[in-house]
C-alpha positions, 0 to 999 in steps of 0.5 A, spaced: 548 976 396 548 976 403 541 977 403 540 971 399 545 967 403 541 969 409 535 966 406 538 960 404 540 959 411 533 960 414 530 955 409 535 950 411 534 951 419 526 950 418 527 944 414 531 941 420 526 943 425 520 940 421 524 933 420 525 933 428 518 934 429 516 929 424 520 923 428 518 925 435 512 921 438 505 925 438 503 927 445 496 926 443 493 919 445 489 916 439 483 911 440 488 905 439 493 908 444 493 905 451 496 908 457 502 905 460 501 900 466 507 900 471 509 893 472 510 889 479 515 892 484 520 887 486 517 888 493 510 886 491 508 879 493 507 874 487 502 870 491 496 872 496 496 870 503 501 870 509 509 869 507 514 865 511 518 870 515 524 873 512 531 873 516 537 869 517 536 861 516 541 855 517 546 854 512 548 847 513 545 842 508 548 835 512 549 835 519 548 829 523 547 829 531 552 827 535 550 825 542 555 829 547 551 826 553 552 818 553 559 816 555 564 815 552 565 823 549 567 822 542 573 825 539 570 830 534 576 831 530 578 824 529 571 822 527 571 828 522 578 824 519 575 817 519 568 819 516 569 826 512 563 829 516 565 836 519 558 839 520 554 836 526 549 838 531 551 837 538 546 834 543 543 836 548 543 842 552 538 841 558 537 845 564 542 844 570 540 848 576 534 852 575 535 855 568 542 854 567 544 851 561 548 844 561 550 838 557 545 833 558 543 836 565 549 835 568 556 837 564 558 844 564 558 847 558 565 849 559 567 842 560 574 842 558 574 835 555 567 837 551 571 844 549 577 840 546 573 835 542 569 841 539 576 845 537 578 839 534 573 839 529 573 846 528 581 845 526 579 841 521 574 846 518 568 843 521 561 847 524 557 846 529 549 847 531 547 847 538 541 843 540 536 844 546 531 839 548 531 832 546 527 825 548 529 825 555 531 830 561 529 837 564 528 842 558 530 849 559 524 851 555 520 848 561 525 850 567 526 858 565 521 862 568 520 867 562 522 868 555 528 873 557 531 868 561 530 862 556 533 867 550 539 868 555 540 861 556 540 859 549 545 865 548 550 862 553 550 856 550 551 859 543 557 863 546 560 858 549 560 853 543 562 859 538 556 859 533 550 862 531 546 856 529 541 853 534 536 847 534 530 847 538 528 839 539 521 839 542 519 832 543 512 832 547 510 825 547 513 824 554 508 829 557 512 835 558 508 842 558 512 846 554 509 853 553 510 855 545 509 862 547 515 862 551 519 858 546 517 863 540 518 869 544 525 867 546 527 865 539 524 872 537 529 875 542 535 871 540 534 872 532 533 880 533 538 881 538 544 876 535 541 874 528 541 867 530 539 862 525 534 857 528 532 850 526 525 847 529 526 840 530 519 837 530 516 830 531 512 826 525 506 823 527 505 818 521 505 817 513 498 819 513 498 825 518 505 829 517 507 833 523 504 832 530 499 837 532 504 840 537 509 840 532 504 844 528 502 849 533 510 850 535 511 852 528 505 856 527 507 860 534 514 861 532 512 864 525 507 868 528 513 872 532 516 873 525 522 868 526 525 865 520 526 858 522 528 851 518 523 846 520 527 839 521 522 833 521 524 827 525 522 822 520 522 816 525 518 812 530 512 812 527 508 806 524 510 804 517 506 804 511 509 800 505 516 801 504 519 805 510 523 810 505 516 811 502 513 812 509 518 817 511 517 821 505 510 821 505 510 824 512 515 829 509 510 831 504 504 832 508 508 836 513 510 840 507 503 841 505 501 843 512 507 849 511 504 851 504 498 852 507 501 856 513 505 860 508 500 861 502 504 867 499 511 864 499 514 861 493 513 853 494 520 852 492 522 857 498 517 853 503 521 846 501 528 849 502 526 851 509 524 843 510 529 838 513 529 831 514 532 827 520 531 819 520 534 815 525 539 810 522 538 803 523 534 800 529 529 805 531 526 806 538 520 802 535 519 796 530 522 800 524 529 799 522 532 804 517 537 801 512 542 804 508 538 803 502 532 807 506 537 813 508 539 813 500 532 813 498 530 819 503 536 823 501 534 822 493 527 824 495 529 830 499 534 832 493 528 831 488 523 835 492 528 841 493 528 840 501 534 844 504 537 839 509 538 832 511 541 829 518 541 823 522 540 820 529 546 819 530 553 819 528 556 815 533 551 809 531 553 809 524 557 802 525 555 795 524 558 794 531 551 790 534 548 787 528 541 784 530 540 787 536 532 787 539 532 794 541 535 801 540 543 802 542 546 808 543 553 806 540 551 802 534 546 802 529 543 795 530 544 792 523 550 789 519 553 795 515 560 798 513 562 804 518 560 811 516 555 808 511 549 812 513 554 818 513 556 817 506 549 816 504 547 823 507 553 826 504 550 825 497 545 830 498 
């Protein structure tokens, strides 16, 4: 009986083994089989060619400029209460004695009145970006003798204000000799050492040309140093072709195309997110005038294209205090408008 039981158990075990072997896949590849192909890794580029540098990018989406260099000094806390705008770009840091950063080339960075105004904005949850450069004055970028000194000057301005956002506004139409290599090297040092978030604010030549040659050279040189940066297009002060809002957007489209050629390996949506648009509200320095409707159309176009930022020059001009003026004014738009009408158009972004 024991012998019979052992025989039965052996037979059952053999049956189980045969069943298991039957369901296991064969290690032999048949003629119809194909080798397993590994899928692309997450780090592999999906498009050929150079890519936009990785790194920290600015996070603000709407931030008009505030001119701290033209009296009277604005009370930024009160402005935030009235306009609802709590993110701003502080303009402009320029060279004082030698390579010393100052507001407008004359006012110390630590000026108590300026510091109090910034603190008032911060107490309301506001954020600030420091802007170096602008349309007039002595640039740090030309007065600082080398990249190390320039990076140190940028860092001093950021530390005093208490931000990691730097806007470099290079305007070369006044004949300035700005070393793009020096600027690029300084920004590389600044981003490497402190993770600074960089915006390059650059000029636009026209609706049929996009960025100026100097602007393209600056962006290309900064990119070659591995600096991640937003490219903020000054869509202002160029010849109008057709409707003014369309001219501004056409200029931006050509600039976008130039950046896509510079970074063919990047996702086009990522390139678009690195673009900002900054019109000059109301009367421009040239014959063009940006209306509130124009600003709204630019905001809609920027949002539709996936751009990352809109701004304006400048917040304290956003009022109807001087309608019909023949030239640009620092403290009003030059057109009939409701107070903060442009700012509210931007805030729709």
